[in-house]
C-alpha positions in Angstrom: 20.1 -32.2 -19.9 17.7 -30.7 -22.8 16.2 -27.7 -21.7 12.2 -27.9 -22.2 10.6 -25.4 -24.6 7.7 -23.8 -22.2 4.3 -22.7 -23.0 4.6 -19.3 -23.1 -18.9 -17.1 -20.5 -21.4 -18.6 -20.2 -22.3 -18.3 -16.8 -22.0 -14.3 -16.0 -24.7 -14.3 -13.8 -23.2 -17.5 -11.9 -19.9 -15.7 -11.6 -21.6 -12.4 -10.2 -23.3 -15.1 -7.6 -19.9 -16.5 -6.7 -20.7 -14.9 -2.9 -23.7 -16.9 -2.5 -23.8 -20.6 -0.9 -24.4 -22.5 -3.0 -16.7 -36.1 -23.9 -16.0 -38.0 -26.5 -13.3 -39.0 -27.6 -13.1 -41.4 -30.8 -10.1 -43.8 -30.6 -11.5 -46.3 -33.1 -15.3 -46.2 -32.3 -16.0 -46.2 -28.5 -15.0 -42.7 -26.6 -14.8 -44.8 -23.4 -11.9 -46.9 -24.2 -9.1 -45.1 -22.9 -5.7 -46.3 -22.8 -2.3 -44.8 -23.6 -1.5 -48.3 -25.9 -4.0 -47.0 -28.4 -2.2 -43.9 -28.7 0.3 -43.3 -31.8 1.0 -40.9 -34.4 -0.7 -41.6 -37.7 0.7 -44.0 -40.2 2.0 -42.5 -43.6 -0.9 -41.6 -45.6 -3.2 -41.1 -42.6 -4.0 -37.9 -40.4 -5.1 -37.5 -37.1 -8.4 -35.5 -37.1 -9.7 -33.7 -33.9 -13.1 -32.0 -34.0 -14.7 -29.2 -32.3 -18.8 -28.0 -32.4 -18.2 -24.8 -30.1 -21.0 -22.1 -29.6 -19.4 -18.5 -30.2 -18.7 -16.0 -27.7 -20.9 -13.4 -29.8 -23.8 -15.8 -30.6 -25.1 -18.9 -28.5 -28.0 -19.4 -31.3 -25.6 -21.2 -33.6 -22.4 -23.3 -33.8 -19.3 -23.7 -35.8 -17.3 -26.7 -36.6 -13.6 -26.7 -36.4 -10.8 -29.4 -37.1 -7.2 -29.8 -36.4 -4.5 -32.4 -36.9 -2.6 -31.5 -33.9 -5.4 -30.7 -31.1 -3.7 -27.0 -31.2 -4.3 -25.3 -34.6 -7.9 -25.3 -34.9 -9.1 -24.2 -38.5 -12.7 -23.3 -39.5 -14.5 -26.2 -41.2 -18.1 -24.7 -41.4 -19.6 -21.5 -39.7 -23.1 -21.7 -38.8 -23.0 -25.5 -39.1 -26.2 -26.2 -37.2 -29.0 -23.8 -35.8 -31.7 -25.3 -33.8 -35.3 -24.7 -35.2 -35.9 -23.1 -32.0 -34.4 -22.1 -28.4 -30.5 -21.7 -28.0 -27.4 -24.2 -28.5 -24.6 -24.0 -25.8 -22.2 -26.5 -24.6 -22.2 -28.9 -27.3 -20.5 -32.0 -26.9 -19.9 -34.0 -29.9 -19.9 -38.2 -30.4 -19.2 -40.5 -33.3 -21.6 -43.4 -32.8 -21.0 -47.1 -33.5 -23.1 -46.7 -36.7 -20.7 -44.3 -38.1 -23.0 -41.1 -37.6 -21.8 -38.2 -35.3 -24.1 -36.8 -32.6 -24.1 -33.7 -30.4 -26.1 -33.0 -27.2 -26.2 -29.9 -26.0 -27.9 -27.1 -23.6 -31.3 -25.7 -25.2 -31.7 -22.4 -23.3 -29.4 -19.5 -22.4 -28.6 -19.0 -18.5 -31.3 -16.8 -17.8 -34.5 -18.8 -18.8 -35.6 -22.2 -17.2 -34.2 -25.0 -19.2 -35.7 -28.5 -18.6 -34.8 -30.0 -22.1 -31.4 -31.0 -23.7 -31.0 -31.1 -27.3 -29.8 -33.5 -29.7 -28.8 -33.4 -33.4 -27.1 -35.9 -36.0 -24.6 -35.4 -38.9 -23.1 -37.9 -41.5 -20.0 -35.7 -42.0 -19.5 -33.8 -39.0 -20.4 -30.5 -40.8 -23.9 -30.5 -41.6 -26.5 -31.1 -38.8 -29.9 -32.5 -38.6 -32.2 -31.6 -35.4 -33.6 -34.8 -33.7 -35.3 -33.7 -30.7 -35.5 -32.1 -27.1 -35.7 -34.5 -24.4 -37.1 -33.4 -21.1 -34.8 -34.8 -18.3 -37.3 -36.3 -16.0 -36.1 -34.9 -12.4 -39.0 -33.7 -10.1 -39.0 -29.9 -10.0 -36.3 -29.2 -12.5 -35.1 -25.9 -13.0 -32.2 -26.1 -15.4 -30.3 -29.1 -17.1 -27.0 -27.9 -18.4 -23.8 -29.1 -19.9 -24.7 -32.6 -21.7 -21.7 -34.6 -21.8 -21.3 -37.8 -23.9 -19.5 -40.6 -22.2 -19.3 -44.2 -23.6 -18.0 -46.8 -21.2 -15.7 -49.8 -21.7 -18.8 -52.3 -22.5 -20.0 -50.1 -25.2 -23.1 -48.1 -23.4 -23.7 -44.7 -24.5 -24.0 -42.1 -21.9 -24.8 -38.7 -21.1 -23.8 -36.8 -18.0 -25.9 -33.8 -17.5 -25.9 -30.8 -14.9 -29.1 -30.3 -13.4 -30.9 -28.2 -10.7 -34.2 -27.9 -9.3 -36.5 -25.1 -8.2 -35.5 -24.8 -4.6 -32.1 -23.8 -5.6 -31.8 -23.0 -9.5 -28.1 -22.4 -9.1 -26.6 -25.4 -7.3 -26.1 -28.3 -9.8 -25.6 -31.9 -9.3 -23.9 -34.4 -12.2 -26.8 -36.9 -13.4 -26.2 -40.0 -15.4 -28.7 -40.9 -18.4 -27.8 -44.0 -20.3 -29.1 -44.7 -23.7 -31.6 -47.7 -23.8 -31.5 -48.2 -27.5 -29.4 -47.9 -30.6 -30.7 -44.7 -32.0 -30.3 -42.7 -28.7 -33.9 -41.9 -28.5 -34.6 -43.6 -25.4 -33.0 -43.0 -21.8 -32.8 -44.3 -18.5 -33.8 -42.6 -15.2 -31.5 -39.9 -13.9 -28.9 -41.1 -11.4 -27.0 -38.7 -9.4 -22.9 -39.3 -9.6 -22.6 -40.2 -6.0 -19.7 -38.4 -4.0 -19.6 -35.7 -6.8 -22.6 -34.2 -5.1 -24.0 -30.9 -5.2 -22.6 -27.4 -6.5 -20.7 -29.1 -9.4 -21.2 -28.7 -13.0 -19.4 -29.3 -16.3 -19.0 -32.8 -15.4 -16.6 -34.6 -17.8 -15.4 -38.4 -17.4 -12.8 -40.8 -19.0 -12.0 -44.1 -18.1 -8.4 -45.9 -18.1 -8.8 -49.2 -17.1 -10.9 -50.0 -14.3 -10.8 -46.2 -13.1 -13.4 -43.4 -13.8 -11.8 -40.0 -13.8 -14.1 -36.9 -13.4 -13.5 -33.2 -13.9 -16.1 -31.1 -12.8 -16.2 -27.7 -11.9 -17.0 -26.5 -8.4 -19.4 -23.4 -8.4 -18.1 -21.9 -5.2 -14.8 -21.8 -5.8 -14.9 -21.6 -9.6 -11.8 -24.2 -9.8 -11.9 -27.5 -11.6 -11.6 -30.3 -9.4 -10.6 -33.9 -9.9 -12.2 -37.2 -8.7 -12.0 -41.0 -9.4 -14.0 -43.9 -8.8 -14.3 -47.7 -9.5 -17.7 -47.6 -10.8 -19.4 -45.2 -13.3 -22.4 -44.2 -10.6 -19.6 -43.8 -8.0 -19.2 -43.1 -5.1 -16.1 -40.8 -6.7 -13.7 -39.4 -4.5 -12.9 -35.8 -5.2 -9.0 -35.4 -4.6 -7.7 -32.2 -6.2 -9.5 -29.4 -5.1 -8.5 -25.2 -5.5 -5.7 -24.5 -7.7 -4.2 -28.0 -7.5 -3.2 -28.0 -11.4 -2.4 -24.4 -11.7 -5.0 -23.7 -14.3 -6.2 -20.6 -12.2 -10.2 -20.0 -11.2 -13.2 -19.0 -13.1 -12.5 -22.1 -15.5 -15.6 -24.3 -17.0 -16.2 -26.9 -19.8 -12.9 -29.6 -19.0 -13.1 -31.9 -21.7 -10.3 -34.3 -22.3 -8.6 -35.8 -25.2 -5.5 -38.3 -26.0 -2.9 -37.2 -27.8 -1.1 -39.0 -30.5 1.9 -39.7 -28.3 0.1 -40.8 -25.5 -0.5 -37.7 -23.4 -3.8 -36.1 -22.4 -4.9 -32.7 -23.0 -7.4 -31.0 -21.0 -9.4 -28.1 -22.9 -11.1 -25.7 -20.8 -13.3 -22.4 -21.0 -11.4 -19.4 -19.2 -14.6 -17.2 -19.0 -13.2 -14.9 -16.6 -10.7 -13.7 -19.0 -12.0 -14.8 -22.4 -9.3 -17.2 -23.1 -9.9 -21.0 -24.1 -7.0 -22.8 -22.5 -5.6 -26.3 -22.9 -3.0 -28.1 -20.6 -1.1 -31.4 -20.9 -0.4 -34.3 -18.5 2.0 -37.1 -18.8 1.5 -38.8 -15.5 -2.2 -40.0 -15.5 -3.6 -36.4 -14.2 -1.0 -36.2 -11.5 0.6 -32.9 -12.9 0.1 -30.3 -15.7 1.6 -28.5 -17.8 1.3 -24.2 -17.8 -1.8 -23.6 -19.3 -1.7 -21.8 -22.5 -4.3 -19.9 -24.9 -5.6 -21.8 -27.9 -4.3 -20.0 -31.0 -6.5 -18.6 -33.5 -10.1 -19.6 -31.8 -9.3 -18.1 -28.4 -11.8 -15.4 -27.3 -14.2 -16.8 -30.5 -15.3 -20.4 -29.2 -17.0 -21.2 -26.0 -17.5 -24.8 -24.0 -16.7 -27.6 -26.2 -15.7 -31.3 -26.6 -13.4 -33.0 -29.0 -13.6 -36.2 -30.8 -10.5 -37.7 -32.2 -10.4 -40.0 -35.3 -7.6 -41.3 -38.0 -8.6 -40.6 -41.4 -7.1 -41.0 -44.7 -5.2 -38.3 -46.9 -2.4 -37.6 -44.5 1.2 -36.8 -45.7 3.2 -39.7 -47.1 6.5 -39.6 -46.7 8.8 -42.7 -47.1 11.2 -44.0 -45.0 14.8 -45.9 -45.3 15.3 -43.4 -48.2 17.4 -40.1 -48.6 15.6 -37.0 -49.1 16.5 -33.1 -49.1 13.8 -30.6 -47.6 12.9 -27.3 -49.5 11.6 -24.5 -47.7 7.5 -24.1 -48.6 8.0 -20.2 -48.9 11.4 -20.1 -49.8 12.0 -22.2 -52.6 15.9 -21.8 -53.1 16.6 -22.7 -49.3 16.8 -26.3 -48.2 17.3 -28.0 -44.6 21.4 -28.2 -44.0 23.6 -29.4 -41.4 26.2 -26.1 -40.2 28.4 -27.2 -37.3 25.8 -29.6 -36.1 23.1 -27.2 -36.3 20.1 -27.4 -38.7 19.8 -24.1 -41.0 18.1 -23.0 -44.4 20.7 -21.5 -46.7 20.3 -21.6 -50.6 21.3 -24.5 -51.9 21.9 -24.9 -55.9 23.5 -27.0 -58.8 26.7 -25.2 -58.1 26.8 -25.7 -54.7 29.6 -27.6 -53.4 29.8 -31.2 -53.0 30.1 -30.9 -49.2 27.3 -28.6 -49.2 25.2 -30.8 -51.1 26.2 -33.9 -48.8 25.2 -31.7 -45.6 21.9 -31.2 -47.2 20.9 -34.9 -47.7 19.0 -36.8 -44.8 18.1 -40.5 -44.3 14.5 -40.5 -43.1 13.9 -43.4 -40.7 11.1 -44.7 -38.6 10.8 -42.4 -35.6 12.8 -43.5 -32.3 9.9 -42.9 -29.9 7.1 -44.0 -32.5 7.8 -46.3 -35.5 4.5 -44.3 -37.2 6.7 -40.8 -36.5 9.7 -40.1 -38.3 13.7 -39.6 -36.9 15.9 -37.9 -39.5 19.8 -38.5 -39.9 22.6 -36.9 -41.5 25.5 -38.1 -43.4 27.3 -39.2 -40.2 24.6 -41.0 -38.8 23.6 -38.1 -36.1 19.9 -37.6 -35.6 18.0 -34.6 -35.8 16.3 -33.4 -32.5 15.4 -30.3 -30.7 17.7 -29.0 -27.8 17.0 -25.9 -25.9 14.4 -24.8 -28.8 16.9 -25.2 -31.5 17.3 -27.9 -34.2 20.7 -29.8 -34.1 21.9 -33.1 -35.0 23.5 -35.4 -31.9 24.7 -38.9 -31.5 21.7 -41.0 -30.1 22.5 -41.7 -26.3 20.0 -44.4 -26.0 17.7 -42.6 -23.8 14.0 -42.1 -24.1 14.6 -38.4 -24.1 16.9 -38.5 -26.6 14.2 -40.8 -28.6 11.4 -38.2 -28.0 13.3 -35.1 -28.9 14.7 -36.8 -32.1 11.0 -38.0 -33.1 8.6 -35.9 -35.1 5.1 -36.5 -36.5 4.2 -35.7 -39.9 1.6 -33.4 -40.5 0.0 -31.9 -43.7 2.0 -28.5 -44.9 0.6 -25.0 -46.5 1.3 -26.2 -49.8 0.5 -29.6 -52.1 3.1 -32.0 -51.2 4.8 -30.0 -48.1 4.9 -31.5 -44.7 5.1 -29.9 -41.3 7.0 -32.0 -38.8 5.6 -32.0 -35.3 7.5 -32.6 -32.1 6.7 -35.7 -30.7 7.1 -34.8 -27.3 5.9 -31.2 -27.0 2.6 -31.1 -29.3 1.8 -28.3 -31.0 5.5 -27.0 -31.2 6.9 -27.4 -35.1 10.1 -27.4 -36.8 10.2 -23.7 -38.6 12.4 -21.6 -39.9 13.3 -18.1 -38.1 16.3 -15.9 -39.8 17.0 -19.1 -41.8 17.8 -21.5 -38.6 15.7 -24.0 -37.7 13.9 -24.0 -34.4 11.2 -25.9 -32.5 8.4 -23.3 -31.9 4.8 -23.2 -30.3 2.1 -22.6 -33.4 0.5 -19.2 -33.1 -2.2 -20.5 -35.9 -1.5 -17.9 -38.0 -0.8 -18.8 -42.1 2.9 -17.1 -41.8 3.7 -20.4 -39.0 2.4 -22.7 -41.3 4.1 -21.6 -44.3 7.4 -21.2 -42.2 7.0 -24.7 -40.6 6.2 -26.3 -44.0 9.0 -28.2 -46.0 8.9 -30.2 -49.2 10.6 -33.4 -49.5 12.7 -33.7 -52.6 15.2 -36.0 -54.6 18.4 -35.6 -52.4 21.1 -33.4 -53.5 23.6 -36.1 -52.8 
């Protein structure tokens, strides 16, 4: 059996008041059309791009833009990419609309202040933003309108889910639905409360799979993220998971879901209680989740965000059904080589033996678990796979586990022409060399890791 690798604020006031009573995904163009069949590794020459637009732990007056090709290692695309003309910007949710433009909606005031508006801004390139307007949410005696989240339904309608409280109790929030009534996203229907989720819930994020709406929402008394489902957008929702049902812990907020290239679902959430930004993955339609792990590089810096996913041109290109050798990007005399069924990184040169050159030559084929991914065979026909963290070559046993273990997604490497090989069934884990041995390790977001996990396909030695 394969041993599996294991994954090693906004509301300070609300946290202190715990004793008191109390989205967007772009797959194609529509972040409501969410189905496993749409998930696949990007084809050769293309790349997956995830974008987030968070405000900063140190500054809620501006947002940065970060992007990633693996939903794990986010890199800065632009600092202070948008600063509203007045007020603040918190909890920004990002959408790519059918007109090709990007939109964010956001909380316009900090937690201390009355906040009856949500803001809107637009961009043509995700990094340069223009203020559109502040929208006053038409709820009687409104005190606070917080954490607006985009949701595009399967009929193409664009919605915002916003958490609102009224002046009779400014800390009791209820999720409301606003539906856009024009394509410019400047006019909205009257707010409708999401039935069944009810009061004392905030940061409600929706996805739809098939005919079922799935809601992730924070209970403001317990500080746990809860889970509910409904057959209608406005409900009634049935909350079926409460407390620490997924093992994420308490003092968690801002849940946001995205579907990964391998069909799994990743939930991001703000661990404002401990200053860590987390992610957790599910492969059984949200019944069970991986242990939460802190996002490398940006954890502790960014606050409450949502994610969009796109397939864009310019990704790595690697031909299939050809033989190649693989050169380390940061140790140019060293190459992949099979040694006693394990993959190592010795020095290979023109003076190496014929056997050594043959052991450093591999056939690139379509991924066993995803044809857009890659599998690699040695000269004996055995496949490269991960087993107990180690990269090794084994005979294909025909199981789905083996197919996934032996499939890798190509990501852009640290130097021109180099490629990083991400594990198909453990997103965020890469083939990397350590003590000149090849392992599958979780990225730590450092430049060194990116270099250690980058390899250049070259003309085969044999």
